[in-house]
C-alpha positions in Angstrom: -29.1 13.8 -39.8 -26.6 11.4 -41.4 -28.0 8.1 -42.8 -25.8 5.0 -42.9 -26.2 1.5 -44.1 -23.5 -0.3 -42.1 -22.3 -3.8 -42.0 -24.4 -4.7 -39.0 -27.5 -3.8 -41.0 -26.9 -6.6 -43.5 -29.1 -9.7 -43.2 -26.6 -12.5 -43.1 -27.8 -15.2 -40.7 -29.2 -18.2 -42.5 -31.9 -19.0 -40.0 -33.2 -15.4 -40.2 -33.2 -15.5 -44.0 -35.1 -18.8 -43.8 -37.7 -17.4 -41.4 -38.1 -14.3 -43.5 -38.9 -16.2 -46.7 -41.1 -18.8 -44.9 -43.1 -16.4 -42.6 -42.5 -12.9 -44.1 -45.1 -10.6 -45.5 -44.7 -9.9 -49.2 -44.9 -6.7 -51.2 -44.6 -6.0 -54.9 -44.0 -2.6 -56.3 -42.5 -2.8 -59.8 -39.5 -3.3 -60.2 -39.1 -4.3 -56.5 -40.4 -7.4 -54.7 -39.9 -7.4 -50.9 -40.4 -9.7 -47.9 -40.7 -8.2 -44.5 -40.8 -9.7 -41.0 -40.6 -8.4 -37.4 -38.1 -10.4 -35.4 -37.2 -10.3 -31.7 -34.1 -8.2 -31.0 -31.3 -9.8 -29.1 -29.8 -7.9 -26.1 -26.5 -7.4 -27.8 -27.9 -6.1 -31.1 -27.8 -2.3 -31.6 -29.6 -2.1 -35.0 -33.4 -1.9 -35.6 -33.4 -3.2 -39.2 -31.5 -5.7 -41.3 -31.7 -5.8 -45.1 -30.7 -8.1 -48.0 -30.6 -7.0 -51.6 -30.9 -9.6 -54.4 -30.6 -9.1 -58.1 -31.1 -12.5 -59.8 -28.7 -13.6 -62.6 -31.7 -14.9 -64.6 -33.0 -11.3 -64.9 -29.8 -9.4 -65.3 -27.0 -11.4 -66.9 -24.0 -9.0 -66.6 -22.5 -8.8 -63.1 -21.6 -5.1 -63.6 -25.2 -4.4 -64.3 -26.4 -6.4 -61.2 -23.9 -4.5 -59.1 -25.2 -1.2 -60.5 -28.8 -2.1 -59.6 -27.8 -3.2 -56.1 -26.0 0.1 -55.5 -29.1 2.0 -56.7 -31.4 -0.1 -54.4 -29.1 0.3 -51.4 -28.8 4.0 -51.8 -32.5 4.6 -52.2 -33.1 2.3 -49.2 -30.5 4.1 -47.1 -32.4 7.4 -47.6 -35.9 6.0 -47.2 -35.6 3.6 -44.3 -35.5 6.2 -41.6 -39.2 6.9 -42.1 -39.9 3.6 -40.4 -37.8 4.3 -37.3 -40.7 5.8 -35.3 -43.1 3.0 -36.1 -40.8 0.1 -35.3 -41.3 -1.4 -31.8 -38.3 -1.0 -29.6 -37.9 -4.7 -28.9 -38.1 -5.8 -32.5 -35.9 -5.8 -35.7 -37.4 -5.3 -39.1 -35.9 -8.0 -41.5 -36.2 -7.0 -45.2 -35.3 -8.8 -48.3 -35.5 -6.8 -51.5 -35.5 -8.5 -54.9 -35.2 -6.8 -58.3 -37.6 -8.4 -60.8 -37.2 -6.4 -64.0 -35.1 -7.7 -66.9 -33.6 -4.3 -67.7 -31.7 -1.6 -65.8 -34.0 1.0 -64.3 -32.9 4.5 -63.5 -32.3 5.6 -59.9 -35.4 7.8 -59.8 -37.7 4.8 -60.7 -36.1 2.6 -58.0 -36.2 5.4 -55.5 -40.0 5.9 -56.0 -40.6 2.1 -55.6 -38.5 2.0 -52.4 -40.4 5.0 -51.0 -43.7 3.4 -51.8 -42.5 0.2 -50.1 -41.5 2.1 -46.9 -44.9 3.7 -46.8 -46.7 0.4 -47.2 -44.6 -1.2 -44.5 -45.2 1.7 -42.2 -49.0 1.4 -42.7 -48.9 -2.4 -42.2 -46.4 -2.6 -39.3 -49.1 -3.6 -36.8 -50.2 -6.6 -38.8 -46.8 -7.9 -39.7 -46.0 -11.2 -38.1 -43.6 -11.3 -35.2 -41.3 -14.3 -34.9 -39.3 -15.2 -31.8 -35.7 -16.5 -31.9 
């Protein structure tokens, strides 16, 4: 099976981001902090998850280092997200914001382990996640 992280899987709408940060359920698995929210799916949307990756400038000053960390997070997320496909309700979208909280660059293996633990926790908590209507 091929795993993709396409443009339509990016979390870009401002009202969805605001809802995610105000009503989302938080997780912290070092060096990753995440907010997760179940959101009603529109009829025309063909995706079941949307993701946003943030690496703050206050933690990592060099832009090339921030981009490296973002690439590592996106790659590990791309491989791990499909474990949630079976547990996501068919009429919902999972909104996920992932923030990097460490001050130094972590190796891909460390980020991958954190993302996999995050996916396992989300899968276990999917029933108690809040659901927000449009």
